N, C-alpha and C positions, 0 to 999 in steps of 0.2 A: 363634514356637514353637507357639502355640495352633493355628494352621492345620494343622501337621503332626500334632498329637494328634487333631484332628478328622478328618483324612483317615484316620489309622490306625484310629480307632474305626469309621468307616464301612466300611472294608475288612474289619475283623473281623466286623462285622454281616453283611456280604455272604457271607463265607466260612462263618460259623457261625450260620445264622439260628435254629437251635433252642436256642442257648445263651442262656437267659433266667434272670433271677433271680425265682424264685417263692417268696417268703417270706411266710408267714402270721403276722402279728404278733398275731393275736387271742389265741393261747395265752399269749403273753408278757404281755399286758395282764391276762389272767385270773389268772395265777400270781404277779403282782407284788404285793409289799407296799408300796402306794403311799405316798410321802412327797412332798407337794406344797409347792412354793415359788412365790412370785409371780414372774411373768414380767417385769412392768414396775412402774413406781413407783405406778401407780394402784391396784394390788392388786385388779384386777377379773378378771384371767386368771391361772390357776395351771397349772403343769406338774409332772408327776412327775419327780423327779430320777433315777429308776432306769430307767423305760421310755419316758418322754416323753409320756405321756397328758396331754392338755390339757383343762381344765375351767374354766368360768366361776365366779366367786365365788357367784353366785345359785344355781347347781347344787350347789355344795359344801355350802351351808347345809341343803339338803333331805335330805342323807344323814346 
């Protein structure tokens, strides 16, 4: 089934080459009221639960 989806995607790209996703997420990061939670059990990497911004623990202490 995957091969048919892959072929369909390739055909769509050939037929509509200008159809691209141009999303700028920088505005989303700037406007977000960040709420960070740890990504793993070491608690060295954190991610915002609202926008997905990733920061390391050492960078969080500076702010």
